[in-house]
C-alpha positions in Angstrom: 21.3 10.1 14.5 20.8 8.4 11.1 17.4 8.3 9.5 15.5 5.1 8.9 15.5 3.9 5.3 11.9 3.1 4.3 10.4 1.6 1.2 6.8 2.4 0.3 5.3 -0.2 -2.1 1.7 0.4 -3.1 -0.8 1.5 -5.7 -2.0 5.0 -6.7 -3.6 5.5 -3.2 -0.1 5.4 -1.8 1.0 7.8 -4.5 -1.6 10.3 -3.3 -0.8 10.0 0.4 2.9 9.5 -0.1 4.0 13.2 0.0 2.1 13.7 3.3 3.6 10.6 4.8 7.0 11.8 3.8 6.3 15.2 5.4 5.2 13.6 8.6 8.4 11.6 8.8 10.9 14.2 7.3 13.0 14.3 10.5 13.3 10.5 10.9 13.1 8.8 7.5 14.6 8.7 4.1 12.9 6.9 1.2 14.3 4.1 -0.9 13.3 4.3 -4.6 10.9 7.2 -4.2 12.0 10.1 -6.4 10.2 13.2 -7.7 10.6 12.0 -11.2 9.0 8.6 -10.4 6.2 10.4 -8.6 5.3 12.5 -11.6 5.3 9.5 -13.8 2.9 7.7 -11.5 0.6 10.7 -11.2 0.3 11.0 -15.0 -2.0 8.0 -15.1 -3.2 6.8 -11.7 -5.0 3.7 -13.2 -2.0 2.3 -15.1 0.8 0.7 -13.0 4.0 2.5 -13.7 7.0 3.9 -11.8 5.9 4.1 -8.1 2.4 2.7 -8.8 3.1 -1.0 -8.3 -0.3 -2.2 -9.4 -1.4 -5.7 -8.5 0.3 -8.3 -6.2 2.0 -10.1 -9.1 3.8 -6.9 -10.2 4.5 -6.0 -6.5 6.3 -9.4 -6.1 8.4 -8.7 -9.2 9.2 -5.1 -8.2 10.2 -6.2 -4.6 12.4 -9.0 -6.0 14.3 -6.6 -8.2 14.5 -3.9 -5.5 16.0 -6.2 -3.0 18.7 -7.3 -5.5 19.7 -3.7 -5.8 19.2 -2.5 -2.2 20.1 -5.5 0.0 20.9 -4.3 3.4 19.7 -0.8 2.7 16.0 -1.0 3.8 15.1 -0.7 7.5 11.3 -0.9 7.0 9.0 -1.8 4.1 5.4 -0.5 4.0 3.3 -2.6 1.6 -0.1 -2.6 0.1 -1.6 -4.2 -3.0 -5.2 -5.2 -3.7 -7.0 -2.5 -5.7 -5.6 -3.7 -9.0 -6.0 -7.3 -8.1 -9.8 -6.9 -7.7 -10.3 -5.2 -11.0 -13.2 -7.1 -12.6 -13.6 -7.8 -16.3 -16.8 -6.1 -17.5 -18.0 -9.2 -19.4 -16.7 -12.2 -17.5 -16.3 -10.7 -14.0 -12.9 -12.4 -13.7 -10.4 -10.6 -11.4 -7.2 -9.3 -12.7 -5.5 -11.5 -10.0 -7.7 -14.3 -8.6 -7.9 -14.5 -4.8 -5.9 -17.7 -4.5 -3.1 -16.2 -6.6 -3.2 -13.0 -4.5 -2.7 -15.1 -1.4 0.3 -16.9 -3.0 1.8 -13.7 -4.1 1.6 -12.2 -0.5 3.1 -15.4 0.9 6.0 -15.2 -1.6 6.6 -11.5 -0.7 6.7 -12.3 3.0 9.1 -15.1 2.4 11.3 -12.8 0.3 11.5 -9.9 2.8 12.1 -12.4 5.6 15.1 -13.8 3.7 16.5 -10.3 3.6 15.6 -9.6 7.2 13.5 -6.6 6.4 10.7 -5.6 8.8 7.4 -5.2 7.0 4.2 -3.5 7.8 1.1 -4.3 5.8 -1.4 -1.6 4.9 -5.0 -2.7 4.4 -6.7 -1.8 1.1 -9.0 1.2 1.1 -12.8 1.2 0.5 -14.6 1.1 -2.8 -18.1 2.5 -3.4 -19.6 0.3 -6.1 -22.0 2.9 -7.5 -19.5 5.7 -7.6 -16.7 3.5 -9.0 -18.6 1.6 -11.6 -20.4 4.7 -13.0 -17.1 6.4 -13.6 -14.6 3.7 -14.5 -15.3 2.5 -18.1 -12.7 -0.2 -18.6 -13.3 -2.4 -15.5 -15.4 -2.7 -12.3 -14.5 -2.8 -8.7 -16.7 -4.0 -5.8 -16.4 -3.4 -2.1 -17.2 -7.1 -1.4 -14.0 -8.0 -3.2 -12.1 -5.4 -1.1 -13.5 -7.2 2.0 -12.6 -10.7 0.7 -9.0 -9.7 -0.3 -8.5 -7.8 2.9 -9.7 -10.7 5.0 -7.3 -13.1 3.1 -4.4 -10.7 3.7 -5.4 -10.3 7.4 -5.1 -14.0 7.9 -1.7 -14.3 6.1 -0.3 -11.3 8.0 -1.6 -12.6 11.4 -0.1 -16.0 10.8 3.2 -14.5 9.9 3.3 -12.0 12.8 3.2 -9.0 10.5 2.0 -5.7 11.8 -1.0 -4.2 10.0 -2.2 -0.6 9.5 -5.9 -0.6 9.1 -6.2 2.1 6.4 -9.6 0.7 5.4 -11.1 1.4 8.7 -9.4 4.8 9.2 -10.6 6.0 5.8 -14.1 4.6 6.4 -14.6 6.7 9.5 -13.3 10.0 8.0 -16.5 10.9 6.2 -19.3 9.9 3.8 -18.3 8.5 0.4 -19.6 11.7 -1.3 -17.1 13.6 0.8 -14.2 11.2 0.5 -13.9 10.3 -3.2 -12.5 12.7 -5.8 -13.1 10.2 -8.7 -13.9 6.5 -9.0 -11.6 5.3 -6.3 -9.1 8.0 -5.2 -9.6 10.4 -2.3 -9.9 14.2 -1.9 -6.7 16.0 -0.9 -7.8 16.5 2.7 -8.4 12.7 3.0 -4.9 12.0 1.6 -3.4 14.4 4.1 -5.1 12.5 7.0 -4.1 9.1 5.6 -0.4 10.2 5.3 -0.4 11.6 8.9 -2.1 8.5 10.2 0.4 6.1 8.7 3.2 8.5 9.6 2.1 8.3 13.3 2.1 4.5 13.2 5.5 4.4 11.6 7.0 6.9 14.0 5.8 4.9 16.9 7.3 1.7 15.3 10.6 3.5 14.9 10.6 4.8 18.4 9.9 1.4 19.8 12.6 -0.2 17.6 15.1 2.4 18.9 14.3 1.7 22.5 14.5 -2.1 22.0 17.9 -1.7 20.3 19.2 0.5 23.1 18.4 -2.1 25.7 19.9 -5.1 23.9 
């Protein structure tokens, strides 16, 4: 039985839970564009988009465009998240790195692109932010939970309209513990939380793959 070829497109949160997700799916999935070398490059600076850390939605769109040119027909499922970099707020002006309307447009363009290549996509909602914790530790920019809510709400609407499945990683992370227990720095999570996140997403993906296999067998 061949393994499903999965692409994980996300920010540093996905870099952290990625190894645990891979472990959860080691019997059923292989990963497109997810090498140990790229992992180490992304871990070297979690706040700067590089290698596997795709950053904001504009960069995600660019990366996916290039990836599909190289891997057309080689991706069975794409897991996608972006938002944490989009909501970065300028310390002086408060301007977002990617305004909400541009964020919406980028997501719509991404959905159009993957649809053209007939790649199933699952959206992962952006994880929580604690304003006080984040903005006391991050010196170059601010983040706010209200922006997480606004950008998640916009993405929810777009995904619902397009019939895209959604993994609510925001809610799952929110119920795991208090913010003092969850965060290891301004926005990233303790190792135990990453392990649970990876397992949670892995369970969802495995159920998706099982259902797809059953559907294929009956058609």
